[in-house]
Structures are given as C-alpha cells and as structure tokens.
C-alpha positions as CSV (number, residue, x, y, z in Angstrom):
1,M,22.5,-14.8,6.0
2,N,18.8,-15.3,5.2
3,T,17.6,-12.0,3.7
4,F,14.0,-11.0,3.0
5,N,15.0,-8.2,0.7
6,I,15.0,-8.5,-3.1
7,N,17.9,-10.3,-4.9
8,K,19.8,-9.0,-8.0
9,K,17.4,-10.7,-10.4
10,G,14.3,-9.0,-8.9
11,Y,13.0,-11.9,-6.8
12,Y,12.0,-12.3,-3.1
13,G,12.6,-16.0,-2.7
14,E,10.6,-17.6,-5.6
15,F,8.4,-14.5,-6.1
16,G,8.9,-11.4,-8.2
17,G,10.5,-11.0,-11.6
18,A,9.3,-9.2,-14.7
19,Y,6.7,-11.1,-16.8
20,I,5.8,-8.5,-19.4
21,P,4.8,-8.2,-23.0
22,E,7.6,-7.4,-25.4
23,M,6.1,-4.0,-26.0
24,L,6.8,-3.0,-22.4
25,Y,10.3,-4.4,-22.3
26,S,12.1,-1.1,-23.1
27,N,10.1,0.9,-20.5
28,V,10.7,-1.5,-17.7
29,E,14.3,-2.1,-18.6
30,E,15.0,1.7,-18.8
31,L,13.6,1.9,-15.2
32,R,15.5,-1.1,-14.0
33,Q,18.8,0.1,-15.2
34,N,18.4,3.6,-13.8
35,Y,16.2,3.5,-10.6
36,L,19.0,2.8,-8.1
37,K,21.4,5.1,-9.7
38,I,18.8,7.9,-9.7
39,M,17.6,7.2,-6.1
40,T,21.0,7.3,-4.6
41,D,22.1,10.5,-6.4
42,S,22.6,13.3,-3.9
43,S,20.5,15.9,-5.8
44,F,17.6,13.4,-6.0
45,Q,17.9,12.6,-2.3
46,K,18.0,16.3,-1.4
47,E,14.9,17.1,-3.5
48,F,13.0,14.0,-2.3
49,N,13.7,14.7,1.4
50,T,12.9,18.4,1.1
51,L,9.5,17.6,-0.4
52,L,8.8,15.0,2.2
53,K,9.5,17.5,4.9
54,D,8.0,20.7,3.6
55,Y,5.3,19.5,1.3
56,V,4.1,16.1,2.8
57,G,4.7,17.1,6.4
58,R,7.1,14.4,7.5
59,P,8.1,13.0,9.8
60,S,4.6,11.6,10.6
61,P,4.2,11.3,14.4
62,L,4.5,8.0,16.3
63,Y,1.6,8.3,18.7
64,Y,1.2,6.3,21.9
65,A,-2.5,5.3,22.0
66,K,-3.0,5.4,25.7
67,R,-6.7,4.4,25.9
68,L,-6.4,1.7,23.2
69,S,-3.3,0.3,25.0
70,K,-5.2,0.3,28.3
71,K,-8.1,-1.6,26.8
72,Y,-5.9,-4.3,25.3
73,N,-3.4,-4.3,28.1
74,T,-0.3,-3.8,25.9
75,K,1.7,-0.9,24.5
76,I,0.3,0.3,21.2
77,Y,1.9,3.0,19.1
78,L,0.2,4.3,15.9
79,K,2.4,5.5,13.0
80,R,0.4,8.4,11.8
81,E,0.6,8.2,8.0
82,D,-3.0,9.5,8.0
83,L,-1.5,12.9,8.9
84,N,0.5,13.2,5.6
85,H,-0.6,15.6,2.9
86,T,-3.4,13.8,0.9
87,G,-4.3,11.7,3.9
88,A,-2.3,8.5,3.5
89,H,1.2,6.9,3.0
90,K,0.7,6.9,-0.8
91,I,2.3,10.4,-1.2
92,N,5.7,9.1,-0.1
93,N,5.9,6.9,-3.2
94,T,4.3,9.3,-5.7
95,I,6.8,12.1,-4.8
96,G,9.6,9.7,-5.4
97,Q,8.3,8.4,-8.7
98,I,7.4,11.9,-10.1
99,L,11.1,12.9,-9.4
100,M,12.2,9.6,-11.1
101,A,9.9,10.3,-14.1
102,K,11.3,13.8,-14.5
103,R,14.9,12.5,-14.5
104,L,13.9,9.9,-17.2
105,R,12.4,12.9,-19.2
106,K,8.8,11.5,-19.2
107,T,6.1,14.1,-20.0
108,R,2.9,12.1,-19.2
109,I,1.9,10.1,-16.1
110,I,-0.6,7.3,-15.8
111,A,-1.7,5.5,-12.6
112,E,-4.3,3.1,-11.3
113,T,-6.2,3.5,-8.1
114,G,-8.7,1.5,-5.9
115,A,-9.5,3.5,-2.8
116,G,-8.5,6.6,-4.7
117,Q,-5.7,7.6,-2.3
118,H,-3.0,6.7,-4.8
119,G,-4.9,8.5,-7.5
120,V,-5.1,11.6,-5.4
121,A,-1.5,11.4,-4.5
122,T,-0.5,10.9,-8.1
123,A,-2.7,13.8,-9.3
124,T,-1.2,15.9,-6.5
125,V,2.4,15.4,-7.5
126,C,1.5,15.9,-11.2
127,A,-0.1,19.3,-10.3
128,L,3.0,20.1,-8.3
129,M,5.3,19.4,-11.2
130,G,3.0,20.5,-14.1
131,I,2.8,17.1,-15.8
132,E,-0.2,15.6,-17.5
133,C,-2.0,12.9,-15.3
134,I,-4.4,10.1,-16.3
135,V,-5.9,7.9,-13.6
136,Y,-7.6,4.6,-14.2
137,M,-10.2,3.6,-11.6
138,G,-12.8,0.8,-11.6
139,E,-16.4,2.0,-12.1
140,I,-17.5,0.5,-8.8
141,D,-14.7,2.3,-6.9
142,I,-15.5,5.6,-8.6
143,A,-19.0,5.3,-7.1
144,R,-17.9,4.3,-3.6
145,Q,-14.9,6.8,-3.4
146,A,-16.7,9.9,-4.9
147,P,-14.8,12.4,-2.7
148,N,-11.4,11.2,-4.0
149,V,-12.6,11.3,-7.6
150,A,-13.6,14.9,-7.1
151,R,-10.2,15.6,-5.6
152,M,-8.4,14.1,-8.5
153,K,-10.5,16.2,-11.0
154,M,-9.8,19.4,-9.0
155,L,-6.1,18.6,-9.1
156,G,-6.3,18.5,-12.9
157,A,-6.3,14.7,-13.5
158,T,-8.4,12.9,-16.1
159,V,-10.2,10.0,-14.4
160,I,-11.0,7.1,-16.8
161,P,-13.4,4.4,-15.6
162,A,-12.5,0.7,-16.0
163,L,-15.6,-1.0,-17.1
164,S,-14.4,-4.6,-17.5
165,G,-14.4,-7.5,-15.0
166,S,-15.2,-6.6,-11.4
167,K,-14.7,-2.9,-12.3
168,T,-12.3,-2.5,-9.3
169,L,-8.6,-2.2,-8.8
170,K,-7.4,-5.2,-10.8
171,D,-9.3,-3.9,-13.9
172,A,-8.0,-0.4,-13.4
173,T,-4.5,-1.8,-13.4
174,N,-5.2,-3.8,-16.6
175,E,-6.4,-0.5,-18.3
176,A,-3.3,1.4,-17.1
177,I,-1.0,-1.3,-18.5
178,R,-2.8,-1.2,-21.9
179,D,-2.3,2.6,-22.0
180,W,1.4,2.1,-21.2
181,I,1.8,-0.4,-24.0
182,N,0.3,2.2,-26.4
183,N,2.4,5.1,-25.1
184,P,5.8,3.6,-24.3
185,V,8.1,6.6,-25.0
186,D,6.7,9.6,-23.2
187,T,4.8,7.9,-20.4
188,H,5.8,6.8,-16.9
189,Y,3.4,4.5,-15.0
190,I,3.3,5.3,-11.3
191,I,2.3,2.0,-9.7
192,G,0.8,2.6,-6.3
193,S,1.8,-0.6,-4.5
194,V,4.6,-3.1,-4.2
195,V,3.2,-5.0,-7.2
196,G,4.0,-5.2,-10.9
197,P,7.2,-6.2,-12.7
198,H,10.7,-5.7,-11.2
199,P,11.9,-3.0,-10.3
200,Y,8.5,-1.6,-9.1
201,P,8.1,-3.8,-6.0
202,D,11.6,-2.8,-4.8
203,M,11.4,0.8,-5.9
204,V,8.0,1.4,-4.2
205,A,9.2,-0.4,-1.0
206,R,12.3,1.9,-0.9
207,F,10.3,5.0,-1.3
208,Q,8.0,3.8,1.5
209,S,10.8,2.7,3.7
210,V,10.9,6.2,5.2
211,I,8.1,4.9,7.5
212,S,10.3,2.3,9.2
213,E,13.3,4.6,9.1
214,E,11.3,7.1,11.2
215,I,9.8,4.4,13.5
216,Q,13.3,3.5,14.6
217,W,14.4,6.9,15.9
218,Q,10.9,7.8,17.2
219,L,10.7,4.6,19.2
220,K,14.1,5.4,20.6
221,E,12.7,8.7,21.9
222,H,9.6,7.0,23.4
223,E,11.0,3.7,24.7
224,G,14.8,4.0,24.6
225,K,15.0,1.2,21.9
226,T,14.8,1.3,18.1
227,K,13.0,-2.0,17.6
228,P,9.4,-2.8,18.5
229,D,8.3,-6.3,19.3
230,Y,5.6,-6.3,16.6
231,V,4.8,-4.2,13.5
232,I,1.3,-4.5,12.2
233,A,0.0,-3.3,8.9
234,C,-2.9,-4.0,6.5
235,V,-2.0,-5.6,3.1
236,G,-3.8,-5.3,-0.2
237,G,-0.9,-5.0,-2.6
238,G,1.1,-4.0,0.4
239,S,3.0,-0.8,0.1
240,N,2.2,0.6,3.5
241,A,3.2,-2.7,5.1
242,A,6.4,-2.9,3.0
243,G,7.4,0.6,4.2
244,A,6.6,-0.2,7.9
245,Y,8.5,-3.5,7.7
246,Y,11.4,-2.5,5.5
247,H,14.2,-1.8,8.1
248,F,13.1,-4.7,10.2
249,L,12.8,-7.4,7.5
250,D,16.0,-9.2,8.4
251,D,15.7,-8.8,12.2
252,E,13.6,-11.8,13.2
253,N,13.2,-10.4,16.8
254,V,10.7,-7.9,15.3
255,K,7.6,-9.9,14.5
256,L,5.6,-8.8,11.5
257,I,1.8,-9.1,11.2
258,A,0.1,-8.6,7.9
259,V,-3.6,-8.1,7.9
260,E,-5.8,-9.0,4.9
261,A,-9.4,-8.5,4.1
262,A,-11.6,-11.5,4.7
263,G,-14.6,-9.6,3.3
264,K,-17.7,-11.6,4.3
265,G,-15.6,-14.5,5.5
266,I,-12.7,-16.5,4.1
267,D,-15.0,-19.3,2.8
268,S,-17.9,-17.0,1.8
269,G,-16.8,-16.6,-1.8
270,E,-16.7,-12.9,-1.1
271,S,-13.2,-12.3,0.3
272,A,-9.8,-10.9,-0.6
273,A,-7.7,-13.0,1.8
274,T,-4.9,-13.9,-0.7
275,S,-2.6,-15.7,1.7
276,A,-5.5,-18.1,2.7
277,L,-7.0,-18.5,-0.7
278,G,-4.3,-17.8,-3.2
279,K,-1.7,-19.9,-5.0
280,G,1.4,-19.1,-7.1
281,G,0.8,-17.4,-10.4
282,I,1.5,-14.3,-12.5
283,I,-0.5,-11.1,-12.2
284,H,0.4,-7.6,-13.6
285,G,3.9,-8.6,-14.4
286,S,5.2,-10.5,-11.4
287,K,5.0,-14.0,-9.9
288,T,3.2,-13.9,-6.6
289,L,0.3,-15.4,-4.7
290,L,-3.0,-14.6,-6.2
291,M,-6.6,-15.8,-6.0
292,Q,-7.4,-17.9,-9.1
293,T,-9.6,-20.7,-10.3
294,N,-8.2,-24.2,-10.9
295,D,-7.6,-23.3,-14.6
296,G,-5.7,-20.1,-13.7
297,Q,-8.4,-17.5,-14.2
298,I,-8.2,-14.7,-11.7
299,T,-11.2,-14.8,-9.3
300,E,-13.2,-11.7,-8.3
301,T,-12.4,-10.4,-4.9
302,Y,-14.5,-8.5,-2.4
303,S,-13.9,-6.3,0.6
304,I,-15.8,-3.4,2.1
305,S,-12.5,-1.6,1.7
306,A,-11.7,-0.4,-1.8
307,G,-8.0,-0.5,-1.2
308,L,-7.8,-4.1,0.0
309,D,-9.8,-6.0,-2.7
310,Y,-6.8,-6.8,-4.9
311,P,-6.7,-10.5,-5.9
312,G,-2.9,-10.8,-5.2
313,I,-0.3,-9.5,-2.8
314,G,3.1,-8.0,-3.7
315,P,5.9,-10.5,-4.1
316,M,7.7,-9.3,-1.0
317,H,4.6,-10.3,1.0
318,A,4.2,-13.6,-0.8
319,H,7.7,-14.4,0.3
320,L,7.1,-13.2,3.9
321,Y,4.1,-15.5,4.0
322,K,5.6,-18.5,2.4
323,S,8.8,-18.3,4.5
324,G,6.8,-17.8,7.7
325,R,8.6,-14.5,8.4
326,A,5.3,-12.7,8.7
327,E,2.1,-13.9,10.4
328,F,-1.0,-13.3,8.1
329,I,-4.4,-12.6,9.7
330,S,-7.7,-12.2,7.9
331,I,-10.3,-9.7,9.1
332,T,-13.9,-9.5,8.0
333,D,-15.8,-6.4,7.0
334,D,-17.7,-6.4,10.3
335,E,-14.6,-6.8,12.5
336,A,-12.8,-4.0,10.6
337,M,-15.7,-1.6,10.8
338,K,-16.1,-2.3,14.6
339,A,-12.3,-1.7,15.1
340,G,-12.5,1.6,13.1
341,L,-15.3,2.9,15.2
342,E,-13.5,1.9,18.4
343,L,-10.4,4.0,17.4
344,C,-12.7,6.9,16.8
345,Q,-14.3,6.7,20.2
346,L,-11.1,5.7,22.2
347,E,-8.6,8.0,20.5
348,G,-10.5,10.6,18.5
349,I,-8.9,9.3,15.2
350,I,-11.1,8.3,12.3
351,P,-9.1,5.7,10.4
352,A,-9.4,4.6,6.7
353,I,-11.2,1.3,6.5
354,E,-8.0,-0.3,5.2
355,S,-6.2,0.7,8.4
356,A,-9.2,-0.4,10.5
357,H,-8.5,-4.0,9.3
358,A,-5.1,-3.8,11.1
359,L,-6.7,-2.4,14.2
360,A,-9.0,-5.4,14.4
361,V,-6.0,-7.7,15.2
362,F,-6.3,-6.7,18.9
363,E,-9.6,-8.6,19.2
364,Q,-8.0,-11.6,17.6
365,K,-4.6,-11.9,19.2
366,L,-3.4,-11.6,22.8
367,F,-0.3,-9.5,23.4
368,K,1.8,-9.3,26.5
369,P,1.5,-6.1,28.7
370,D,5.2,-5.2,28.0
371,D,5.0,-5.9,24.2
372,I,5.7,-2.8,22.2
373,I,3.5,-2.8,19.1
374,V,3.7,-0.3,16.2
375,L,0.6,-0.3,14.0
376,N,0.9,1.6,10.7
377,L,-2.2,3.8,10.5
378,S,-1.9,4.1,6.7
379,G,-4.7,6.5,6.0
380,R,-7.5,8.6,7.4
381,G,-11.2,7.9,7.1
382,D,-12.6,11.0,5.4
383,K,-12.9,9.1,2.1
384,D,-14.8,6.3,3.9
385,L,-17.4,8.4,5.8
386,D,-20.3,7.2,3.6
387,T,-19.3,3.6,4.2
388,Y,-19.1,4.2,8.0
389,I,-22.5,6.0,7.9
390,N,-24.2,3.3,6.0
391,H,-22.7,0.4,8.0
392,F,-23.5,1.9,11.4
393,K,-26.7,3.7,10.3
394,L,-25.3,6.9,11.8
C-alpha cells in the first residue's frame, strides 16, 4: 500500500533523513532511539493527555462557520486551534516535547521562533515545568511580533536576537542549532515545526496529530461521518498542516490543500512559496524542497506573516507535493489580509495572518455545495493586530 507516513529510515519518499554535523549525532541519535518508546509509554500518554485537557483546553471545537459557508456556497468547518492556551496549535507539540525532555533528563531548553507563537508555547511549558528556556528569534521578527516577545519574557524565557542573514526564522534556527552543538549534554532543542533532522518531523507530526484525531469524532457528531472531503491548512514549515492531515494521509478520498505564502507575488522576488519556487536540497538537517540559488545558496524569503516566511517546507509536505497527494496553493499578502478581515466580519473571529492565508483559498477555488471542508484555524490574530491596523489603516 502506498503510504504517506515516514519510513523506518526517517524518510517520506525521497525527503527527510538526518543530515547533521558529527557534534549533534549523539543528541539526535538519543532522541531517535527513545522517542517512540517514550511516547507510547502509558505514564507519558496519561500525563500528555491530562495536560492537553486541563492546561491547554482540548479538545478545541470544530465550528461550523455558517455565514462563511453561505458566502462560498459550501460547508466550512473551522478547527479552532486559536482557542488553545497561548493562542495556537504550537502548544500541543511543546507539551509533548517538554515531557520528552524531562524523561531524557535534560535541564535546559532552546527553541527558535518566527511569529513568536512557538516561542511563547515553549516559554509556557518551561515555566510550567521549572526548566531554563532560551528562545532565538530573528531581529526583524522581534520588531514585528513585540507582544509575543513580551509574553516570552514575562514567562521567564531569555530571548536572543538572530542578527545574521534575513534576521528571520531561518537565521533563528541557525543560531539555535549552534547553541545545541555547544551544549549537547544537558540541552533539548524543541523544534517548532515538522522540520529538522529525523526524528523531529515525525515526532512533531505525532504530537500535532491530536488535531486530526479530534476532527474525526467531531465531524461524526456534526455530519455523521468521520472524513471530510477537504482539509485545508497553511504551510510554512508545516506543523499545523501535518497535525490536521495526519489521520487522513493514506485515505485519498480526503483531499489535502496546503496553502503557502506568495508574499508580493510568486515571481516578485519577495515570496515564500516553496513548492512553486523551491528545489531539492538540505536545510536544517533534512532533505526537502527549499528556495535556493542555482549554486545552492538559500534565498531570502518574504511574507507579511512572520510564521510563513521559512525558505523550505517539512519533508512530509515536500513528499505530499511531489507525489501529488496534496494540492499546493500560493496566496499573496493582500489576498490573505482580505480573507482575515472577512473572517472577522462574517464570523467574529480574528485569525492569525498565517491562518488567513488558508482562508483565502475560498476566493481561488470553487467547492461544491455538499463538500465538507475542514480548515485548520491554526492561531488567533492578537499578535498580528499591528499588521492588520497598518495594512487596513484602521
């Protein structure tokens, strides 16, 4: 059977693997040998599920967006990850990884963040467990995501600016990896997306798979069936999409739509549409599709959304694209902002600009009236109010 899940060697089709410096081998290998054993342990499961329920506030609702559905003449359900504690799906993964780190006896946590949601979620679980937390964040992202930076500091994290390159997510990731190389014994690196060396893409996808697990039984309650016709999610690195797709990956009756940031236009030179512009290469420890020059230098990306301007996509998504299992659509800044405002005014929900990219699909693609569509609303828009205000001159 054709499967879209990871194989024993840590690959999705031709993408994945662990391409790492020797200094990191023992860290990554320790994680690889233990992650499945720890995750399937009953005491781990119990602690993880209890925290998701009592601390994060899961299950997140599956909400039938009546006015949005009416406008686009189809059935649209929003998976409300924006209602999680800390305001996004990121907390699902950080809860899982902090419990993993504790069982591996790590005493120091590092993370990278772009939009700041993963940084906040990491700082949150470190405060919860009383563990030291260092977050690397691009200098540009620090400026445009000031409320999240303040949150991280209030939660006791040290925020270190990345001053190299484009001063965004890619550069923050580089700095975090350097830190890990220098502190291999006591430090666990909580990667925030389905990127990085194996086992990270699989581990993060498994922690986020609670999203599609809930969608199945919630849809049964709403529609009497466990499978939607479409699942739509935005993709930067792609953890919210991986979680929303996870339990539907091998069921090709469920169509998957991944939405990337076209920035100022795919051919504008200011974009982050990896599937359209990228080719195979290595970034941050795995083989995937990434945006690069002819001689293999990673190109600078751009998006109005701080969480989508990563120059690659996770290896799972590279495989979904290459195999044709998922349809990839690129959405410009303007289209995303318009869709975000539309959700505010039709449903009373202010979405993160990342999620607004996914919402813009309804202007691009025609759905049938009886199609059941689940859109993963991965985060709330509090962090983006300044961007909304400036864009719409509110």
